[in-house]
VEXFI-508380 format. One record per residue (C-alpha): x negated, y negated, z. Coordinates in steps of 0.2 Angstrom, whole numbers, plus 5000, padded with zeros to 4 digits. Each point is the difference from the previous one (the first is absolute). Layout:
// residues N
XYZ...
This chain:
// residues 263
493551104952499849835002501249874998499649864988500749865011500449995020501549875004500049975019500949905012499149875011501049975019500350175007499150124988498349924997499749925017500050075016500849945018498949865000500449954985498550024991499550134987498850145007498249994995500250184992501549964990499349844992498450124997501150134990500949864990498249954996499350164993501850054992499949834990498050044995500750144993501249914988501550025011500849835001501049985017501449894999500549915015502050004999500649855014501649925006498749855004500149854990498449914996500049885018499750175007499150094987498049965007499850125013500550124985498749954988498650005015500550175007500350114984498650034987500949984983499749904986501950084993501549885000500949985014502050025001500749895012501649935007500650175000499849994981500649844994498049954998498350054992498649915004498150034995499150025015498649944994500249834993501949995009500949984983501950055000499850144986502150015001501549945010501750035004500949865005501749975009500649864992500849865010501850004994500150195006499049955019501349865000501550144995499450165012499549885015501949944999500550164998499050085014500649875012501850044996499850195003498749975016500249845008498649935011498550074986498849914997498749994986498249954995499350034984498050014992499349914989498350024993498949975017501349915009501550085009501649895003501550025012501449905004500449965018500350155013498950134992498950055009498449954993498450134996498449975005498849904990498450064992498649954992500949984981501649975007501049855004501850005009501449874998501449965005501149954985502049934998500950154992500449914985498050004998500050165004501050074986499149854988498650104991499850204993499250095013499250195000500850055018501449925008500350085019501350015010500050005022501650005013500149975016500750135014499650214998499850044982500650184994499950114985501749914996499349844996498850084988501550094990500849844999498849884995499550134987502150014993500249835001498449944989500450184988499649964983499449835004498550045011498950155006500150015020498650105006499450045019498149995006500250035018499949805008501350025012501849924996499149954981500850024982498849974985501049974982499250004984500749974982501050154994499250164998498049925007499550125011498350085004500350114986500449884987498349905004498950155001500850074982499449834993498250045008500050164993500449984983499049844997498550145007500650144988500750115015501450124999501050015016499750175002498149965003500349895015500050055017500749875012500249985019501349915011500850005017501749874999501650014989499249864988498650114995501550164995500349934983497850014996500350175009501250064988499349944985498050075005499650174991499650015020500949925013499150015015501049965017498849965013500150115017500849875011501149924986501749935003501350145001501049964984498350044990499650145010501750094997499649954981498050034996499750205002498249954998499249925017498249945006499350115013500049885016498449924996500949934985499449934982498350035004500250195007501250054983498649904990498650095007500850164997500349984983498449954996499450155009501250104990499549944983498850114992
């Protein structure tokens, strides 16, 4: 039986080693969309990094971005829903984290702009992405969908655990694979919460959803969906938990088999 909705992470799940979505995968997603099965991309990227996603994935279904903090209409670019971190929480939690992990540097997503304090290793610019260094006071002065923290030196699992424990109940900490980076959202905001909002809007129950992912920040979405599927090369934490996995050919191979085995 076919799902009523397909949800998928983008980077590392749909993309290959060159960062591109294979043409076979694009064709399959377009075919499923033509069959009336919406394809919902759920990505950690925010608005500034969304253009390559929209160009690569043939879908008109709402896009979940910022690890669940934003839902965007891919056709109009309009924000359909948002769950932001308020300035007071930003100021309080960055202070708490600095006290526990001296040397942390912070950045934040603001619509198409990424702002960061001095000492933060700024990410690459993009077609819709502006990068700007700001003071610590300015960094925490506006609501944001996502706060990010990086630390100097060699990070390890203890850093992620300590960050998560420090902000517990005030922010949600996640890890998407970028070396030395922790991503922080408003409490209870995950890809699962954003996907649940989209599914409810489309009238689809969790049991009718298949979701694909590769990193720990995908786990809430994979647990929420009726069928959570880890790609074959996923992070060990994902492979340890998810018993259903794609073949070596990834999402395209899984979807091909699904279509071939459906009457």
